[in-house]
N, C-alpha and C positions, 0 to 999 in steps of 0.2 A: 397376487401377494395379500397376505393377511392383514387388515387394518386393527386387528385385535391382537397383535403381537405384543409380547411382554418386553418392555424396555425399562431397565433399571435407569433411574435417573442420574445416579452416581457414575455408573460406567458411561453413560452417554456424555456427562459432564467431562470425564476423564479423557475419553476419546476424542470430543471435540478440542479440548485443550492441547491434545497432541497433535492437533491439525488434520485429523481425519475429514475428508469432505463428506458431504450430505449422501451422495450416491453410495460411498464405500460403508457409510453408517447403515444405510438402509439394507445392504447387502449383508452386514454383519449382523443385523437384527431381524433379518429377513421379513421385511416390510417395505411399504413404499417411501419415497422421499417425502411425500406429503405428510404422511404419518410422523416420519422424524421431525420435520419442520414444526409440526403441530405439537409433538411432545418437548420439543426445545422451548418452544413459546411457553407451554405450561410449567416447565422446569425453571423458567426464569433466565435461560441460556441465550445470551445475546448472539444472534446470527449476523455474520459479516457479509457485506455485498461481495460478489464475484471479484470486483477489482480491488477490493480493500486488502492490501497485504498485511500479513501477520508479521510485523516487525516492529522493533523498538526504535524510537527516535534517537538520532546519534547525538552524541554529547557535543558542546560547543568546541572542545579540543579535537574530537574527531572530525568535525566540519572543518576547522582551521587546517588540520593535516591534509585533508582531501584538496582542499583549495590550493595548499601549497604544491601538492603534487600536480594538480593539473596546471598551474601556472609554470611549473618547472618543464613540462612536457611543450610549452608554447614554443614556436620558433622565436629566434632573437628580435626578428622585426616586429613581431607582436607583442613583446614583452613592454611592460610600462613600469616605471621606477616603483611608484607607491600602490597604485590600485587603478583599476579601469574606471573610466567615467565615460558615460554615453556622449556622443556628439550632441551639441545644440542643434536642434532642427527648427526650421521656420516654415509655416504652411502658407504658400502664396497664392492659394485659390486653386492652383492645378496640381499641386504636389509639394513634397517636402524640399527644402534646400538646407544643405549643411552650412552652419555658421561656423566661422573660425574663431 
């Protein structure tokens, strides 16, 4: 691969915005992934870590709707009237005991 490949910063920014990964960008521009990373840094394009999803945070309404869906799927014996509260635990030196 040629490290002197011509990379248009606007095209690089557009393709990255569309979610094209670095390997596919390298194939598109016919250069190495190292060169793509370098050019992204020079163009000021933020690179995401592999595990960072490209998602939008849910709104509070979406979170509440999802929580209601999850609660509705619980079996009746696990449903609580208002909300779930964790059990009170006590450490006795050997393990935790559940307090009523």
